[in-house]
N, C-alpha and C positions, 0 to 999 in steps of 0.2 A: 779256357786258356791255360796252358801249362804254367805253373808258378814255382818260384824259388822263395822260400821264407827264411828270413834271418832274424834271430832274436838273441837276447842275453840268456845265460844259463838259467837264471831264476824263472824265466818265462816258458821254458820248454814244456813242462806238464800242461799248462793252459793252452799254449799254441798247438801242441800236438793233439790234444783233445778236440780243438776247434777245426784244424785242417786235415787231420788224419793222414799224415805223410806216409808214403811208402818207403822212403829212405831218409836216414838221419845221419848227419855228419857232426861229430863232436870234436872240437879243437880246444883242448884244455892243457894246462900245466901237466906234465907227466905224472905228478903225484895225485891229481884229482881223479875221482871216479864219478862217472855219470851213469845213472840208471837208464835202461832202455824203457821208454814209455810203452804202455800196453798196446798202443796203436801201431807200433813198429815191430816187425820180426827182428829178433836179435841178430840174425845173420845179415840184415840190411841196415845195421847200425855200425858205421865206421867211426872208430875212435882213434884220434891222432894225438899223441902226447908231445907237445912242444910249447915252449914259452913264446910270448908275444914280444919278440925282439927282432931287430933287423940286422944285428951283427953278433958275432960270437962273444959271449961274456962268460967268465968263470962260473961254474956251478949251474949254468942254465943250458937248456936244450933249444938251440935255435932251429927254425924251420930248415929242413934239409931236403936234398934231392929225393931221398927215399920217401919222405912225407908227401911231397907234391906228386910224385909218381903214383902213390896210393890214392890220393885224392882224384887225380885225372882218371885212373883206371875205374874207380868207383863211379865217377860221373859219366864215363862213357858207357857204363853198363846200366845206367838209370833209364827206366821206362818213363819218358818225359810226360806221358799223359797223367801221371800221378804226382802230387806235390812232393817237393824236396824241402826238408827242413835242415838248416845249418845253424850251428851256434858255437860260440866261444864264451868266455866269461862275460864280456860286456856287450857282445853283438856289434862291435865297432871295427875291429882290425882283422883278425884271423878269419872270422866268418864272412866278413865283407869281401876279403880277398878270394875266398872260396866261391862265393856267389858270383864274383866277377869272372873267375875261371870258368864256371859253368856256362855263363852267358857267352864268354869268348869261344868256348868249344862249339856251342850251338849257332853262333852268329859270326863265324870267321870273317875277318876283314872289317868288322864293324865294332871293333874294340872301343874306339872313341865314343861312339853312340852309347854303348853299354855303360861306360864309365859316367857319361853325362846323365844317363837315366838313374844310375845309382845315386849320384849326387843330388838329383832332383827329388828322389824318394827319401833320401836319408842324409840330412845335412851333417849328421854325426859320423858318417862313414869315413873311415880312414884305412883303406885296405893295406895290410902289411906288405911293405915294399919288397922284402926279401922273398916272400911267397910269390908275389907277382913276377919278380925277376926270374925266379926258378921256373915258374910255369911258362913264361914268355920263351925261355930257352928250350924247355922240353917240348913245347908245342910248335917251335920253329916260327915264332911271330916276328922276329927281327926287330924287337924293341917296341912294337906297336902297343903291347899291353903296358909296358913300363911307361911309355909316353902318355897313354890315355889316363893312367892313374895319376901321374904327375900333373896333368892338365886339370884334374879335379880341383886342385887348390886345397887350402887347409880346411879341415873339418871344424865343425862347431865343437868346442871342448865339452866333454861330458864324461861322467864316470860310467854310466850305463846307457846303452842305446835303447831302442824300442823295437818292437816287432815291425818288420818291414816286409811287404810283399812285392816281389819283382817278377816281371814276365820272363819266362825262359827264352822266348823268341821275341826279337824286336820287330815292330811293325815295319812293313815295307813302305 
């Protein structure tokens, strides 16, 4: 079964060695540098520099249209047969939003189910709402992605998430 893996930054080496992803998405503060694990070809490692914020704040880089466009293009080019690994600093917000985007692309019209599955798998998941709103607009989902994430309710407060495995495709 095709899978999407989400983890915090500190778990990337161990998770990468375990699952051997073909693609990696790193979503960190623009000043952070993340090494490409040996299991991933450097050209299949997408790095997006943005802060985990939902509104524009001085001195910070909010998620923008150009960031989400790059994420969507990278996901659309993913060979779903091979695992995808996504991480941010904590594995809670930016990376969970990206995993939700991937699931939404592959399961159009089933955004609410995808969000419920994420909540069931990860009580700490709190997808970044700005990223979700931008993706909803870019994918033409008419608010379905935004509504699905809002319906997830509050996450369990945590400093760091944990490695979570999600199915790329929802069961019928």
